[in-house]
Structures are given as structure tokens and as C-alpha cells.
C-alpha positions, 0 to 999 in steps of 0.5 A, spaced: 500 500 500 505 505 498 503 512 497 507 517 493 507 525 495 510 529 489 511 536 489 512 540 482 509 546 479 503 546 475 507 548 468 513 543 470 511 538 464 506 538 458 500 534 460 502 528 457 509 528 460 506 529 467 501 523 466 506 518 463 511 521 469 505 519 474 504 512 472 511 511 471 513 513 478 507 509 481 510 503 477 517 504 480 514 504 487 511 498 486 517 495 483 521 498 489 517 494 494 518 488 490 511 487 487 509 486 480 507 493 477 502 489 473 499 486 479 492 490 479 491 489 487 498 493 487 495 498 482 489 499 486 492 501 493 498 505 490 496 512 492 499 518 488 498 525 491 500 531 487 501 537 490 502 544 486 507 549 490 505 556 488 512 558 488 519 555 489 524 559 492 532 558 492 536 562 497 530 566 499 529 568 491 523 566 487 525 562 481 522 559 475 527 553 475 523 547 475 524 543 482 521 536 484 520 533 490 518 526 491 516 522 497 515 515 496 512 512 503 512 505 505 511 500 511 517 499 515 521 493 512 519 494 505 526 498 503 533 496 503 539 500 502 540 497 495 532 498 493 533 506 496 539 507 492 535 504 486 529 507 487 532 514 487 536 513 481 529 510 477 525 516 479 530 521 477 531 518 470 523 518 470 523 525 471 529 526 466 524 522 461 518 526 462 522 533 461 526 530 455 532 532 458 539 528 460 539 525 466 545 530 468 541 536 467 535 534 471 538 530 477 540 537 481 533 539 481 530 532 483 529 530 490 527 523 492 526 522 500 524 514 500 520 514 507 518 508 511 512 508 516 514 505 523 510 498 524 504 499 527 503 506 524 500 504 517 493 506 518 488 505 512 481 502 511 479 504 519 485 499 521 492 499 522 495 494 517 502 490 519 507 489 514 505 481 514 498 483 512 500 488 507 504 483 504 499 478 504 494 482 500 499 484 495 503 477 494 498 472 497 496 469 503 501 464 502 507 470 502 505 473 509 511 470 512 515 474 507 512 480 510 514 478 517 521 476 514 522 483 511 520 487 517 525 482 521 531 484 517 529 491 517 529 491 525 536 487 525 539 493 520 536 498 525 539 495 531 546 494 528 546 501 526 544 503 533 549 498 536 555 501 532 553 508 534 553 506 541 560 503 540 563 509 536 560 513 542 563 509 547 570 509 544 570 516 543 568 517 550 574 513 553 579 517 548 576 524 549 578 529 555 573 533 559 
């Protein structure tokens, strides 16, 4: 049940280019979660919110340079470091195609913030949905356990990061003088 919040001005793209970009970004996000973009259930539950900023300012000055901010949100456990990197690249490439420009011309104007919503905080249909519930909906009931494995993998990754940071802080504390 991914969601995408995207921000770009009304006149950033042609109507056709915008329609293609919205569809492509939807498919990119579904694929980044590990599901088939051709899956009709995945298509039905992927929501895209397009926000239109009235103006864009850089350094306090109004600019006409088009900027894109794309925030794909998924339940905790759906991303890996590799999938986040691939998602950012694929989104930026899609914007370049929509503008009909080279990647390097567009990349400095595209920000992508892959966001994971903590387990127990994904609410829809009047209820909280866990990652195993969502995975069962999108991949089939027989795959519910894979959703639990994804969540466990992500939590282990977070624990490792916290442990390494704690060890680094502890070492720094023993070598610094008050």
C-alpha cells in the first residue's frame, strides 16, 4: 500500500509528460517494494498525491527553475539500502524522461526522500495494517511470512546501526578529555 507525495509546479511538464511521469513513478514504487507493477491489487492501493507549490524559492529568491520533490512512503521493512539507492536513481531518470532532458541536467533539481512508516503506524481502511498483512494482500496469503521476514531484517539493520553508534560513542568517550 505505498503512497507517493510529489511536489512540482503546475507548468513543470506538458500534460502528457506529467501523466506518463505519474504512472511511471507509481510503477517504480511498486517495483521498489518488490511487487509486480502489473499486479492490479498493487495498482489499486498505490496512492499518488500531487501537490502544486505556488512558488519555489532558492536562497530566499523566487525562481522559475523547475524543482521536484518526491516522497515515496512505505511500511517499515519494505526498503533496503540497495532498493533506496535504486529507487532514487529510477525516479530521477523518470523525471529526466518526462522533461526530455539528460539525466545530468535534471538530477540537481530532483529530490527523492524514500520514507518508511514505523510498524504499527500504517493506518488505512479504519485499521492499522502490519507489514505481514500488507504483504499478504499484495503477494498472497501464502507470502505473509515474507512480510514478517522483511520487517525482521529491517529491525536487525536498525539495531546494528544503533549498536555501532553506541560503540563509536563509547570509544570516543574513553579517548576524549573533559
